[in-house]
C-alpha positions in Angstrom: 0.0 0.0 0.0 2.8 2.4 0.9 4.3 1.9 -2.6 1.0 2.6 -4.3 0.5 6.1 -2.7 3.7 7.6 -4.3 2.8 6.1 -7.6 -0.7 7.6 -7.4 0.8 11.0 -6.4 3.2 10.8 -9.4 0.3 9.9 -11.8 -1.8 12.8 -10.4 1.0 15.3 -10.8 1.6 14.1 -14.4 -2.1 14.5 -15.1 -2.1 18.0 -13.6 0.9 19.1 -15.5 -0.7 18.0 -18.8 -3.8 20.1 -17.9 -1.7 23.1 -17.1 0.2 23.1 -20.4 -2.8 22.2 -22.6 -3.8 25.3 -24.6 -5.0 26.4 -28.0 -2.5 27.7 -30.5 -4.0 29.6 -33.4 -1.9 30.5 -36.4 -3.1 32.6 -39.3 -2.2 33.2 -42.9 -3.6 35.9 -45.2 -4.0 36.3 -48.9 -5.2 39.2 -51.1 -6.5 38.3 -54.5 -8.4 40.0 -57.3 -10.5 38.5 -60.1 -9.3 38.7 -63.7 -10.7 37.4 -66.9 -8.4 35.3 -69.2 -9.9 33.9 -72.4 -13.4 34.7 -71.2 -12.8 32.7 -67.9 -12.6 34.4 -64.5 -9.9 33.4 -62.1 -8.4 34.7 -58.9 -4.8 35.9 -58.9 -2.5 37.5 -56.2 -3.3 41.2 -55.9 0.3 42.4 -56.2 -0.7 45.4 -58.3 -4.1 47.1 -57.9 -5.8 49.9 -59.7 -8.5 52.3 -58.5 -12.0 50.7 -58.7 -10.7 47.1 -58.5 -12.2 44.8 -55.9 -9.7 42.9 -53.6 -10.7 39.7 -51.8 -8.9 39.3 -48.5 -9.0 35.8 -47.0 -7.6 34.8 -43.6 -7.0 31.1 -43.0 -6.6 29.9 -39.4 -5.6 26.6 -37.8 -5.6 25.5 -34.2 -2.4 23.5 -33.8 -2.7 23.5 -30.0 -3.8 20.6 -27.8 -7.1 22.2 -26.7 -10.1 23.8 -28.4 -10.0 27.6 -28.8 -13.2 29.1 -27.5 -14.2 32.5 -28.8 -11.0 32.9 -30.9 -10.6 36.5 -32.0 -9.2 37.5 -35.4 -8.8 41.2 -36.1 -7.8 42.8 -39.4 -7.5 46.4 -40.5 -9.2 47.6 -43.7 -6.2 48.7 -45.8 -5.7 52.5 -46.3 -6.8 53.6 -49.8 -9.6 51.1 -49.9 -13.3 51.0 -48.8 -15.0 47.9 -47.3 -17.7 46.5 -49.4 -20.9 46.3 -47.3 -22.0 42.8 -46.5 -18.9 41.1 -47.8 -17.4 39.9 -44.5 -17.8 36.2 -44.0 -16.8 33.5 -41.5 -18.5 30.3 -40.5 -19.6 30.3 -36.8 -18.1 33.8 -36.4 -19.6 36.9 -34.8 -18.5 39.7 -37.1 -18.1 43.2 -35.7 -16.6 46.4 -37.1 -14.6 49.4 -35.8 -14.6 53.1 -36.9 -11.9 54.2 -34.5 -8.8 52.2 -35.6 -9.7 49.0 -33.8 -10.3 50.5 -30.3 -13.9 49.4 -30.1 -16.0 47.0 -32.1 -19.7 46.8 -32.6 -22.4 45.3 -35.0 -23.1 47.7 -37.9 -26.6 48.5 -36.6 -25.2 50.0 -33.4 -21.9 51.4 -34.7 -22.6 55.1 -33.9 -20.6 58.3 -33.9 -21.5 61.8 -32.9 -21.6 64.9 -35.0 -21.9 68.5 -33.8 -24.7 70.3 -35.5 -24.6 74.0 -36.4 -26.8 74.8 -33.5 -24.3 73.2 -31.1 -26.3 70.1 -30.3 -24.7 66.6 -30.7 -26.4 64.1 -33.0 -25.8 60.3 -33.1 -25.4 58.8 -36.6 -25.0 55.2 -37.7 -21.6 54.7 -39.4 -21.6 53.7 -43.0 -19.4 50.9 -44.3 -17.0 53.4 -45.9 -16.1 54.6 -42.4 -15.1 51.1 -41.2 -11.4 50.9 -40.2 -11.2 47.3 -38.8 -13.1 44.0 -38.8 -13.2 41.5 -36.0 -14.3 37.9 -36.2 -15.0 36.0 -33.0 -15.1 32.3 -33.9 -17.2 30.4 -31.4 -15.0 27.2 -31.3 -11.9 26.1 -33.2 -11.4 22.5 -32.3 -7.9 21.0 -31.8 -6.4 20.6 -35.3 -9.5 22.5 -36.6 -9.2 25.2 -39.3 -11.4 27.7 -41.1 -11.4 30.9 -43.0 -12.8 34.4 -42.7 -12.6 37.2 -45.1 -14.0 40.4 -46.7 -13.8 42.5 -49.9 -12.7 46.1 -50.5 -12.7 48.5 -53.4 -9.5 50.4 -54.2 -10.1 54.2 -54.0 
């Protein structure tokens, strides 16, 4: 019996140490592409050169290589300067998508993303931000299982 107790303690410590070190590890990769037409067929190519008016597709791929599921994993991305977010283009399976108009300090759903304007009479008026005022996008993915992956993204138009 005396030999079993140290063995049980050692096994318990081993189990606890595994629990302590278990954690999610999210890695991301991003690509920016544009659609071109070649021989009447449309295809996506890397957006290395862009022109005003072109639409750029940003895709963020993510993978959880950790040993525990990631709960409410947050992915943030800035809308590139010189572009305008295309309303309704953000996507992400099982993701809550919110936007910022203050450089990523705060994020809200579009319907409650407000700012204040001072009127000529001195009163302040709240207005709902339009998609061309968005500066950042945030995806909160509910669960990314161990070795799970997915993608989120959005479109912009070059100014």
